[in-house]
GUGU-822916 format. One record per residue (C-alpha): x, y, z; residue in one letter; residue number from 1. Coordinates in steps of 0.2 Angstrom, whole numbers. Example, Ala and Ser with C-alpha at 12.3 -4.5 7.8 and 13.67 -1.06 7.14 Angstrom:
BEGIN
[[62, -22, 39], A, 1],
[[68, -5, 36], S, 2],
//
This chain:
BEGIN
[[-13, 38, -70], M, 1],
[[-13, 33, -89], I, 2],
[[-3, 44, -101], S, 3],
[[-6, 40, -119], I, 4],
[[3, 51, -133], L, 5],
[[-3, 52, -151], A, 6],
[[14, 44, -155], S, 7],
[[9, 28, -145], D, 8],
[[-7, 27, -156], V, 9],
[[4, 28, -172], I, 10],
[[13, 12, -166], E, 11],
[[-3, 3, -163], N, 12],
[[-6, -12, -174], N, 13],
[[-22, -5, -180], E, 14],
[[-11, 6, -191], F, 15],
[[1, -7, -197], A, 16],
[[-7, -8, -214], N, 17],
[[-13, 9, -217], L, 18],
[[3, 19, -221], G, 19],
[[6, 35, -212], A, 20],
[[-10, 41, -202], P, 21],
[[-16, 59, -203], N, 22],
[[-20, 69, -187], E, 23],
[[-39, 66, -189], K, 24],
[[-36, 47, -189], D, 25],
[[-26, 48, -174], I, 26],
[[-39, 58, -164], M, 27],
[[-53, 47, -169], M, 28],
[[-43, 31, -163], K, 29],
[[-37, 39, -147], L, 30],
[[-53, 37, -137], P, 31],
[[-54, 19, -141], L, 32],
[[-36, 16, -136], V, 33],
[[-39, 25, -119], I, 34],
[[-55, 15, -116], F, 35],
[[-46, -1, -119], A, 36],
[[-32, 4, -107], S, 37],
[[-45, 8, -94], L, 38],
[[-53, -9, -96], L, 39],
[[-37, -17, -95], S, 40],
[[-32, -8, -79], T, 41],
[[-49, -11, -71], S, 42],
[[-48, -30, -74], A, 43],
[[-30, -30, -68], F, 44],
[[-34, -22, -52], A, 45],
[[-48, -34, -49], A, 46],
[[-37, -49, -51], T, 47],
[[-23, -43, -39], C, 48],
[[-24, -49, -21], P, 49],
[[-25, -34, -9], S, 50],
[[-9, -39, 1], Y, 51],
[[1, -34, -15], L, 52],
[[-8, -18, -18], D, 53],
[[6, -8, -11], V, 54],
[[20, 4, -18], E, 55],
[[37, -1, -12], V, 56],
[[55, 5, -16], R, 57],
[[67, -6, -26], K, 58],
[[84, -10, -18], L, 59],
[[97, 4, -19], H, 60],
[[86, 14, -30], S, 61],
[[74, 29, -29], D, 62],
[[62, 19, -41], E, 63],
[[45, 14, -33], K, 64],
[[35, 0, -40], I, 65],
[[17, -6, -36], N, 66],
[[18, -25, -33], L, 67],
[[1, -28, -41], C, 68],
[[8, -21, -57], E, 69],
[[24, -31, -55], L, 70],
[[15, -48, -52], T, 71],
[[-1, -45, -63], Q, 72],
[[-11, -59, -53], G, 73],
[[3, -72, -55], K, 74],
[[9, -84, -42], P, 75],
[[24, -77, -32], V, 76],
[[39, -84, -22], L, 77],
[[43, -72, -8], L, 78],
[[59, -73, 1], V, 79],
[[67, -63, 16], N, 80],
[[85, -62, 12], T, 81],
[[101, -56, 20], A, 82],
[[119, -53, 14], S, 83],
[[129, -61, 28], N, 84],
[[120, -77, 32], C, 85],
[[125, -94, 30], G, 86],
[[111, -96, 18], Y, 87],
[[116, -82, 7], T, 88],
[[123, -93, -6], P, 89],
[[104, -98, -9], Q, 90],
[[103, -83, -20], F, 91],
[[111, -93, -34], K, 92],
[[98, -106, -34], A, 93],
[[84, -93, -32], L, 94],
[[90, -85, -48], E, 95],
[[90, -102, -56], A, 96],
[[72, -104, -51], L, 97],
[[68, -87, -57], H, 98],
[[75, -91, -74], K, 99],
[[67, -108, -75], E, 100],
[[49, -103, -70], Y, 101],
[[47, -84, -75], K, 102],
[[40, -89, -93], D, 103],
[[28, -101, -84], K, 104],
[[21, -87, -74], G, 105],
[[31, -87, -57], L, 106],
[[37, -70, -50], V, 107],
[[51, -70, -38], V, 108],
[[53, -56, -26], I, 109],
[[67, -54, -13], G, 110],
[[64, -44, 3], F, 111],
[[81, -40, 12], P, 112],
[[79, -38, 30], S, 113],
[[91, -35, 45], D, 114],
[[79, -43, 58], D, 115],
[[92, -56, 61], F, 116],
[[106, -44, 61], F, 117],
[[114, -51, 46], Q, 118],
[[110, -37, 33], E, 119],
[[122, -23, 27], E, 120],
[[119, -6, 34], N, 121],
[[121, 2, 17], D, 122],
[[109, -3, 3], E, 123],
[[123, -1, -10], K, 124],
[[132, -16, -1], D, 125],
[[117, -26, -1], T, 126],
[[114, -23, -19], A, 127],
[[132, -28, -23], K, 128],
[[130, -45, -14], V, 129],
[[114, -48, -24], C, 130],
[[118, -41, -41], Y, 131],
[[137, -43, -42], I, 132],
[[141, -57, -32], N, 133],
[[126, -68, -36], Y, 134],
[[120, -61, -53], G, 135],
[[102, -59, -46], V, 136],
[[90, -52, -60], T, 137],
[[73, -55, -51], F, 138],
[[66, -40, -41], T, 139],
[[74, -35, -25], M, 140],
[[66, -23, -14], L, 141],
[[73, -10, -1], A, 142],
[[78, -17, 16], T, 143],
[[63, -18, 28], S, 144],
[[57, -28, 43], P, 145],
[[48, -45, 40], V, 146],
[[42, -50, 57], R, 147],
[[35, -42, 73], G, 148],
[[25, -26, 74], S, 149],
[[36, -17, 62], D, 150],
[[35, -30, 48], A, 151],
[[31, -23, 31], N, 152],
[[13, -26, 25], S, 153],
[[17, -41, 14], V, 154],
[[26, -50, 27], F, 155],
[[12, -46, 40], K, 156],
[[0, -55, 28], Y, 157],
[[12, -70, 26], L, 158],
[[14, -71, 44], G, 159],
[[-5, -71, 47], D, 160],
[[-7, -85, 34], K, 161],
[[8, -96, 37], A, 162],
[[19, -89, 51], G, 163],
[[32, -76, 52], S, 164],
[[50, -81, 46], P, 165],
[[61, -87, 61], K, 166],
[[77, -84, 51], W, 167],
[[83, -78, 34], N, 168],
[[79, -86, 18], F, 169],
[[61, -92, 23], Y, 170],
[[52, -95, 7], K, 171],
[[33, -92, 4], Y, 172],
[[25, -99, -12], V, 173],
[[8, -89, -14], V, 174],
[[-5, -93, -27], S, 175],
[[-10, -79, -39], G, 176],
[[-26, -75, -29], D, 177],
[[-16, -74, -13], G, 178],
[[-27, -87, -4], N, 179],
[[-14, -101, -4], T, 180],
[[2, -98, 6], V, 181],
[[15, -112, 8], Q, 182],
[[30, -108, 19], Q, 183],
[[47, -116, 18], F, 184],
[[61, -113, 31], N, 185],
[[79, -109, 27], S, 186],
[[85, -126, 26], K, 187],
[[74, -130, 11], V, 188],
[[84, -127, -4], K, 189],
[[77, -117, -18], P, 190],
[[81, -131, -30], D, 191],
[[73, -145, -19], S, 192],
[[60, -156, -26], A, 193],
[[49, -150, -11], E, 194],
[[49, -132, -16], L, 195],
[[48, -135, -35], K, 196],
[[32, -146, -32], Q, 197],
[[24, -132, -22], A, 198],
[[28, -119, -36], I, 199],
[[21, -130, -49], E, 200],
[[5, -133, -39], S, 201],
[[1, -114, -41], V, 202],
[[6, -111, -59], L, 203],
//
């Protein structure tokens, strides 16, 4: 649902050089702003691949986000993570990837999972590992299954396209339209030339 207040319209650039607008001016402009927003939303929905059109909860939070809104048709790097795995230190290099490529259009998303029995039971402890121990700033989602019949819908799609993860820290580079999915196993480091080449191929 789109919610637009008159105060939002006042801040619109259309008023930048007009001084303080009166109520009549605002009411005349409001339908135009709403119409432009609807067009933007429709175009946005049309560019989002269906596998990302889901609402999910963020890690250790009540906040839910729509992955279409988060990714906005951009290429993504999706990783199934765990807090107590030998590959957990890859968080540091994943964060570096996020910082290196976020302005170029890449969206990194972490999917904590206990499928391999190496995730914390309490999400607050998972969050501590990610946010405190490794300084993660890219989006981390609530813990969920990533393989088998219980896999979340995103990883069901990835499994169908490129195979389900066989361990933690499998990496999936997916084009903005969702058609191209490249899978990399746990041993492929986030800062490897192989993974970076795949990322750059979809930017």
